[in-house]
N, CA, C and O of each residue as an XYZ file, in Angstrom:
380
protein
N       0.854     -1.165      0.000
C       0.000      0.000      0.000
C       0.897      1.223      0.000
O       1.970      1.217      0.604
N       0.463      2.250     -0.665
C       1.222      3.491     -0.766
C       0.374      4.615     -0.182
O      -0.749      4.848     -0.627
N       0.913      5.310      0.815
C       0.219      6.463      1.369
C       0.533      7.679      0.510
O       1.671      7.858      0.076
N      -0.469      8.511      0.266
C      -0.342      9.645     -0.642
C      -0.403     10.953      0.134
O      -1.333     11.175      0.910
N       0.578     11.814     -0.069
C       0.597     13.169      0.498
C       0.275     13.136      1.993
O      -0.729     13.696      2.433
N       1.134     12.474      2.765
C       0.852     12.235      4.180
C       0.797     13.502      5.024
O       0.327     13.449      6.160
N       1.252     14.619      4.520
C       1.133     15.862      5.273
C      -0.332     16.200      5.541
O      -0.642     16.898      6.506
N      -1.230     15.706      4.691
C      -2.659     15.940      4.899
C      -3.173     15.273      6.171
O      -4.253     15.617      6.652
N      -2.418     14.325      6.723
C      -2.840     13.644      7.945
C      -2.691     14.550      9.170
O      -3.252     14.251     10.224
N      -1.960     15.629      9.051
C      -1.722     16.556     10.163
C      -2.054     17.980      9.736
O      -1.147     18.793      9.557
N      -3.334     18.298      9.568
C      -3.702     19.607      9.017
C      -3.305     20.787      9.907
O      -3.044     21.879      9.401
N      -3.257     20.582     11.207
C      -2.887     21.694     12.082
C      -1.427     22.064     11.860
O      -1.080     23.245     11.851
N      -0.585     21.081     11.683
C       0.843     21.339     11.518
C       1.167     21.824     10.106
O       1.887     22.809      9.942
N       0.645     21.144      9.090
C       1.087     21.407      7.725
C       0.157     22.277      6.889
O       0.603     22.883      5.914
N      -1.111     22.355      7.239
C      -2.052     23.071      6.378
C      -2.604     24.337      7.028
O      -3.605     24.886      6.565
N      -1.967     24.798      8.085
C      -2.381     26.026      8.757
C      -3.841     26.004      9.183
O      -4.526     27.024      9.117
N      -4.320     24.837      9.621
C      -5.668     24.737     10.189
C      -5.552     25.165     11.647
O      -5.451     24.325     12.541
N      -5.566     26.467     11.880
C      -5.314     27.034     13.201
C      -6.479     27.887     13.666
O      -7.262     28.369     12.848
N      -6.601     28.080     14.989
C      -7.634     28.988     15.483
C      -7.285     30.423     15.129
O      -6.152     30.714     14.743
N      -8.259     31.325     15.259
C      -7.968     32.718     14.922
C      -6.838     33.245     15.800
O      -6.602     32.729     16.892
N      -6.151     34.262     15.328
C      -4.866     34.664     15.928
C      -4.985     35.198     17.350
O      -3.974     35.261     18.050
N      -6.184     35.588     17.813
C      -6.339     36.069     19.181
C      -6.486     34.922     20.193
O      -6.384     35.144     21.399
N      -6.728     33.691     19.699
C      -6.902     32.541     20.584
C      -5.617     32.302     21.374
O      -4.519     32.501     20.854
N      -5.755     31.877     22.629
C      -4.549     31.684     23.427
C      -3.723     30.482     22.987
O      -2.661     30.236     23.560
N      -4.168     29.739     22.005
C      -3.369     28.687     21.370
C      -2.022     29.247     20.920
O      -1.007     28.551     20.970
N      -2.015     30.503     20.483
C      -0.813     31.115     19.917
C       0.132     31.679     20.977
O       1.222     32.142     20.643
N      -0.266     31.646     22.242
C       0.607     32.142     23.305
C       1.598     31.059     23.721
O       1.366     29.870     23.498
N       2.683     31.477     24.318
C       3.638     30.520     24.864
C       3.039     29.943     26.147
O       2.408     30.673     26.912
N       3.227     28.647     26.393
C       2.643     28.032     27.593
C       2.986     28.775     28.883
O       2.153     28.866     29.784
N       4.193     29.302     28.977
C       4.585     29.999     30.213
C       3.771     31.269     30.432
O       3.699     31.770     31.554
N       3.154     31.798     29.368
C       2.354     33.008     29.485
C       0.923     32.746     29.961
O       0.212     33.677     30.340
N       0.507     31.491     29.939
C      -0.853     31.151     30.374
C      -0.784     30.759     31.853
O      -0.765     29.578     32.202
N      -0.747     31.751     32.680
C      -0.627     31.577     34.127
C      -2.018     31.616     34.765
O      -2.981     32.023     34.114
N      -2.132     31.206     36.006
C      -3.427     31.335     36.695
C      -3.924     32.783     36.712
O      -5.125     33.034     36.613
N      -3.003     33.719     36.838
C      -3.380     35.126     36.842
C      -3.950     35.538     35.476
O      -4.946     36.257     35.396
N      -3.302     35.070     34.412
C      -3.779     35.358     33.058
C      -5.201     34.828     32.880
O      -6.076     35.529     32.372
N      -5.419     33.594     33.300
C      -6.743     32.984     33.156
C      -7.781     33.682     34.039
O      -8.934     33.833     33.637
N      -7.373     34.109     35.244
C      -8.305     34.781     36.156
C      -8.782     36.119     35.592
O      -9.928     36.514     35.805
N      -7.892     36.818     34.867
C      -8.289     38.100     34.271
C      -9.352     37.904     33.204
O     -10.209     38.768     33.015
N      -9.306     36.766     32.499
C     -10.299     36.496     31.464
C     -10.191     37.391     30.248
O     -11.144     37.513     29.479
N      -9.043     38.018     30.066
C      -8.848     38.941     28.945
C      -8.232     38.197     27.753
O      -7.109     38.488     27.340
N      -8.978     37.240     27.211
C      -8.495     36.454     26.075
C      -9.697     35.953     25.295
O     -10.822     35.943     25.795
N      -9.444     35.539     24.069
C     -10.490     34.992     23.212
C     -10.203     33.518     22.971
O      -9.049     33.091     22.955
N     -11.255     32.756     22.787
C     -11.119     31.336     22.469
C     -11.913     31.061     21.202
O     -13.090     31.409     21.113
N     -11.278     30.445     20.236
C     -11.932     30.045     18.998
C     -12.655     28.724     19.274
O     -12.152     27.650     18.945
N     -13.831     28.818     19.877
C     -14.547     27.628     20.345
C     -14.885     26.658     19.226
O     -14.830     25.443     19.418
N     -15.232     27.183     18.065
C     -15.556     26.295     16.935
C     -14.342     25.454     16.554
O     -14.472     24.253     16.318
N     -13.167     26.071     16.493
C     -11.944     25.348     16.128
C     -11.635     24.282     17.176
O     -11.291     23.154     16.822
N     -11.753     24.622     18.457
C     -11.463     23.654     19.516
C     -12.455     22.501     19.504
O     -12.067     21.360     19.753
N     -13.732     22.772     19.220
C     -14.717     21.683     19.117
C     -14.349     20.748     17.967
O     -14.486     19.530     18.080
N     -13.880     21.326     16.859
C     -13.467     20.497     15.715
C     -12.296     19.598     16.105
O     -12.272     18.429     15.720
N     -11.329     20.113     16.858
C     -10.179     19.318     17.279
C     -10.610     18.211     18.241
O     -10.121     17.084     18.162
N     -11.533     18.544     19.154
C     -12.037     17.535     20.090
C     -12.746     16.417     19.322
O     -12.571     15.240     19.636
N     -13.546     16.785     18.318
C     -14.240     15.788     17.509
C     -13.250     14.900     16.770
O     -13.449     13.689     16.684
N     -12.179     15.494     16.231
C     -11.157     14.700     15.543
C     -10.502     13.705     16.497
O     -10.236     12.564     16.118
N     -10.242     14.129     17.726
C      -9.622     13.238     18.705
C     -10.552     12.093     19.079
O     -10.112     10.949     19.199
N     -11.819     12.389     19.261
C     -12.775     11.375     19.701
C     -13.223     10.455     18.575
O     -13.378      9.251     18.778
N     -13.433     11.021     17.382
C     -14.062     10.258     16.298
C     -13.161      9.987     15.108
O     -13.578      9.335     14.152
N     -11.931     10.480     15.154
C     -11.018     10.244     14.047
C     -11.099     11.340     13.007
O     -11.878     12.286     13.125
N     -10.288     11.189     12.001
C     -10.148     12.201     10.965
C     -10.009     11.489      9.634
O      -9.146     10.623      9.486
N     -10.828     11.830      8.677
C     -10.828     11.161      7.379
C     -10.028     11.982      6.373
O     -10.244     13.183      6.210
N      -9.110     11.312      5.713
C      -8.340     11.929      4.637
C      -8.704     11.174      3.369
O      -8.363     10.000      3.220
N      -9.395     11.845      2.455
C      -9.843     11.188      1.229
C      -8.651     10.837      0.343
O      -7.668     11.576      0.284
N      -8.750      9.708     -0.339
C      -7.727      9.248     -1.281
C      -6.347      9.203     -0.633
O      -5.363      9.643     -1.228
N      -6.274      8.668      0.593
C      -5.015      8.645      1.340
C      -4.113      7.484      0.942
O      -2.899      7.549      1.139
N      -4.694      6.419      0.382
C      -3.870      5.279      0.001
C      -4.237      4.820     -1.408
O      -5.334      5.079     -1.902
N      -3.311      4.149     -2.020
C      -3.595      3.504     -3.297
C      -2.952      2.127     -3.278
O      -1.966      1.901     -2.576
N      -3.504      1.228     -4.036
C      -2.958     -0.123     -4.091
C      -1.568     -0.070     -4.717
O      -1.286      0.725     -5.614
N      -0.732     -0.936     -4.213
C       0.604     -1.002     -4.790
C       1.456     -1.996     -4.027
O       1.250     -2.200     -2.831
N       2.404     -2.613     -4.699
C       3.294     -3.561     -4.057
C       2.534     -4.726     -3.468
O       1.482     -5.119     -3.973
N       3.061     -5.264     -2.418
C       2.450     -6.412     -1.759
C       1.526     -6.012     -0.623
O       0.939     -6.880      0.023
N       1.383     -4.716     -0.364
C       0.508     -4.208      0.696
C       0.919     -4.735      2.064
O       0.085     -5.238      2.817
N       2.185     -4.621      2.381
C       2.699     -5.027      3.680
C       3.255     -3.812      4.420
O       4.466     -3.592      4.392
N       2.419     -3.022      5.075
C       2.957     -1.903      5.855
C       3.704     -2.426      7.071
O       3.178     -3.264      7.805
N       4.899     -1.953      7.292
C       5.710     -2.364      8.448
C       5.878     -3.881      8.526
O       6.023     -4.430      9.618
N       5.859     -4.557      7.390
C       6.010     -6.009      7.388
C       4.772     -6.753      7.861
O       4.840     -7.956      8.115
N       3.648     -6.068      7.985
C       2.407     -6.677      8.461
C       1.496     -6.951      7.266
O       1.322     -6.096      6.398
N       0.931     -8.126      7.232
C       0.053     -8.495      6.121
C      -1.233     -7.677      6.182
O      -1.802     -7.475      7.255
N      -1.685     -7.210      5.020
C      -2.961     -6.520      4.923
C      -3.754     -7.120      3.774
O      -3.184     -7.718      2.861
N      -5.064     -6.959      3.822
C      -5.940     -7.557      2.834
C      -6.834     -6.483      2.222
O      -7.359     -5.622      2.928
N      -7.000     -6.541      0.916
C      -7.844     -5.581      0.206
C      -9.213     -6.191     -0.053
O      -9.328     -7.331     -0.503
N     -10.251     -5.408      0.242
C     -11.641     -5.769     -0.062
C     -12.245     -4.582     -0.784
O     -12.730     -3.654     -0.138
N     -12.229     -4.588     -2.092
C     -12.691     -3.429     -2.855
C     -11.780     -2.250     -2.565
O     -10.580     -2.322     -2.828
N     -12.325     -1.171     -2.031
C     -11.518      0.002     -1.690
C     -11.049      0.000     -0.239
O     -10.352      0.923      0.183
N     -11.419     -1.020      0.530
C     -11.032     -1.087      1.937
C      -9.792     -1.957      2.099
O      -9.619     -2.956      1.400
N      -8.942     -1.561      3.026
C      -7.746     -2.337      3.330
C      -7.786     -2.707      4.804
O      -7.843     -1.827      5.663
N      -7.755     -4.006      5.107
C      -7.772     -4.465      6.489
C      -6.359     -4.823      6.926
O      -5.632     -5.511      6.210
N      -5.976     -4.348      8.110
C      -4.683     -4.696      8.699
C      -5.013     -5.407     10.013
O      -5.195     -4.760     11.044
N      -5.092     -6.755      9.972
C      -5.576     -7.523     11.124
C      -4.787     -7.285     12.415
O      -5.385     -7.191     13.486
N      -3.474     -7.188     12.333
C      -2.675     -7.029     13.542
C      -3.077     -5.787     14.341
O      -3.021     -5.786     15.571
N      -3.481     -4.732     13.632
C      -3.887     -3.485     14.286
C      -5.398     -3.398     14.474
O      -5.910     -2.400     14.981
N      -6.115     -4.458     14.060
C      -7.581     -4.442     14.108
C      -8.114     -3.158     13.446
O      -8.924     -2.430     14.019
N      -7.629     -2.912     12.222
C      -7.867     -1.649     11.539
C      -8.331     -1.896     10.117
O      -7.804     -2.762      9.418
N      -9.323     -1.126      9.697
C      -9.762     -1.129      8.303
C      -9.672      0.314      7.801
O     -10.230      1.229      8.407
N      -8.970      0.499      6.697
C      -8.803      1.819      6.100
C      -9.639      1.875      4.835
O      -9.658      2.900      4.153
């Protein structure tokens, strides 16, 4: 199996899928002190954070991420193709 354009698997890092610039995501961790939080003088991009929480809980789909090729042995592990689905039994995973 061949993975295609794997940078798409990490949109926050590679595709600038970031919260708006006023969100405290962009601050250095040392700047987010209890005093900073108590003042409440910050904005939170709630929609962006909900999207990230959903990705963590339910996964993230990258269309056209793999194509058939070779013997389909990722990391030396046997995988099986069923139409467009690829099963990797050792990981209990279907892509």
